[in-house]
C-alpha positions in Angstrom: -57.7 -3.1 -20.5 -57.5 -4.7 -17.2 -54.7 -6.8 -15.9 -57.2 -9.9 -16.1 -57.7 -9.1 -19.8 -54.3 -8.6 -20.7 -53.3 -12.0 -18.9 -56.0 -13.8 -20.9 -54.8 -12.2 -24.0 -51.3 -13.6 -23.2 -52.6 -17.1 -22.4 -54.5 -17.2 -25.7 -51.9 -15.3 -28.2 -49.1 -17.3 -30.0 -48.2 -15.6 -33.3 -46.6 -12.0 -33.6 -49.7 -11.3 -35.8 -51.8 -11.8 -32.8 -49.8 -9.7 -30.6 -50.1 -6.8 -33.1 -53.5 -5.5 -31.5 -51.8 -5.6 -28.2 -48.7 -3.4 -29.7 -51.2 -1.2 -31.1 -53.3 -0.9 -28.1 -50.2 0.0 -25.8 -48.8 2.2 -28.5 -51.8 4.5 -28.4 -53.5 4.2 -25.0 -51.3 5.4 -22.2 -53.3 3.4 -19.6 -52.7 0.0 -21.8 -49.1 0.9 -21.5 -48.8 1.5 -17.8 -51.0 -1.5 -17.0 -48.8 -3.7 -19.0 -45.7 -2.2 -16.9 -47.5 -2.6 -13.9 -47.9 -6.3 -14.7 -44.1 -6.6 -15.7 -43.0 -4.9 -12.5 -45.2 -7.3 -10.1 -44.0 -10.5 -11.9 -40.6 -12.2 -11.8 -37.7 -11.5 -14.6 -38.7 -14.9 -16.2 -42.4 -14.2 -16.8 -41.8 -10.3 -17.4 -39.8 -10.4 -20.4 -42.8 -11.0 -22.8 -44.5 -8.1 -21.6 -41.7 -6.0 -21.9 -41.6 -7.4 -25.7 -45.2 -5.7 -26.0 -43.8 -2.5 -24.7 -40.7 -2.8 -27.1 -43.0 -3.0 -29.9 -45.2 0.0 -28.5 -42.7 2.2 -28.4 -40.8 1.8 -31.7 -42.0 4.9 -32.9 -42.1 7.1 -29.9 -40.3 6.6 -26.6 -43.0 8.8 -24.5 -44.3 6.7 -22.7 -41.1 5.1 -21.5 -39.9 8.1 -19.5 -42.3 7.8 -16.9 -41.0 4.2 -15.8 -37.3 4.4 -16.9 -35.8 4.8 -13.3 -37.8 1.3 -12.2 -36.4 -0.3 -15.7 -33.0 0.6 -15.1 -33.4 -0.3 -11.0 -34.7 -3.8 -12.4 -32.0 -4.0 -15.1 -29.3 -3.4 -12.1 -30.2 -6.5 -10.5 -31.4 -9.1 -12.8 -29.5 -12.0 -14.4 -32.2 -13.1 -16.8 -31.1 -12.6 -20.2 -34.7 -12.3 -21.7 -35.3 -9.5 -19.5 -31.7 -7.6 -20.1 -32.6 -8.2 -23.8 -36.3 -6.6 -23.8 -35.4 -4.0 -20.9 -32.1 -2.7 -22.4 -33.9 -2.3 -26.1 -36.6 0.3 -23.8 -33.3 1.9 -21.9 -31.7 2.5 -25.6 -34.6 4.4 -26.8 -34.3 7.1 -24.6 -31.4 9.5 -23.4 -28.9 7.7 -20.8 -30.3 8.6 -17.2 -26.9 9.9 -15.5 -27.9 8.8 -12.5 -27.9 5.2 -13.2 -25.4 5.1 -16.1 -22.5 4.4 -13.8 -23.8 1.5 -12.4 -25.6 0.0 -15.2 -22.1 0.7 -17.2 -20.6 -1.7 -15.1 -23.3 -4.7 -15.6 -23.0 -3.6 -19.5 -19.2 -4.5 -19.4 -19.8 -7.6 -17.6 -22.3 -8.6 -19.9 -20.5 -7.7 -23.3 -17.0 -9.0 -22.4 -18.3 -12.6 -21.1 -18.1 -15.4 -23.8 -20.8 -17.4 -21.7 -23.9 -14.6 -21.9 -26.2 -14.5 -24.6 -25.0 -12.5 -28.0 -28.3 -10.5 -27.1 -26.9 -9.3 -23.6 -23.5 -8.6 -25.1 -24.8 -6.6 -27.9 -27.1 -4.6 -25.4 -24.0 -4.0 -23.3 -21.9 -3.1 -26.1 -24.5 -0.6 -27.4 -25.3 1.2 -23.8 -21.1 1.5 -23.2 -21.0 3.1 -27.0 -23.4 5.4 -25.9 -21.9 6.0 -22.9 -19.1 7.4 -24.8 -21.0 9.7 -26.8 -21.5 11.4 -23.6 -18.5 11.1 -22.1 -15.8 10.8 -25.0 -12.9 10.3 -22.6 -14.0 6.8 -21.9 -13.6 5.8 -26.0 -9.9 4.1 -25.1 -11.5 2.0 -22.7 -14.4 0.9 -25.0 -11.6 0.4 -27.5 -9.6 -1.6 -25.5 -12.5 -4.1 -24.7 -13.5 -4.4 -28.2 -9.9 -5.9 -29.1 -10.0 -8.3 -26.3 -13.4 -9.2 -27.4 -13.2 -9.2 -31.1 -10.5 -12.2 -30.2 -12.9 -14.4 -29.0 -16.5 -13.3 -30.2 -18.1 -16.1 -32.2 -21.2 -14.5 -33.5 -20.5 -12.5 -36.9 -23.1 -10.1 -36.0 -21.6 -9.2 -32.8 -18.3 -9.1 -34.6 -19.7 -6.9 -37.1 -20.9 -4.3 -34.7 -17.8 -4.7 -33.1 -16.1 -3.1 -36.2 -18.8 -0.6 -36.6 -18.3 1.0 -33.2 -14.4 0.8 -33.5 -14.4 2.8 -36.7 -16.6 5.0 -35.0 -14.6 5.7 -32.2 -11.4 6.2 -34.3 -12.8 8.7 -36.5 
């Protein structure tokens, strides 16, 4: 598919059922996946998140197509403030092993997202998940994450976020 064909599709599709065709094309055709990513990379974050949503669904069962774009994705996540882009971009990042070249910088952003009560729940959760994954690589960081979890638990308003905080806390203290 060309960029023009993908744009036409995006302007006409309204339901997830309609998107299933695009998900399948991006899942099975590397060229379609790459074209969707190229379009996302060219557009502002507030427009590109929907393209990342396609890539998210295309990579649910296999992350192989993500690896060549991972560095660009990390770089973009380090500068964006668009929470829709954060949600979709972090879903892709979390499907892959952590890239240690970017882990420190992205971890700082993730701590800011997860500890900011004004951020969307999705940004808070994605930050929490990334920090938890970093702790799997660097266990010496567990006390820091546990301290953040204790502070967040005092103000977290989402039942889902509170539940995930409890699960992670339980896993960290094992």
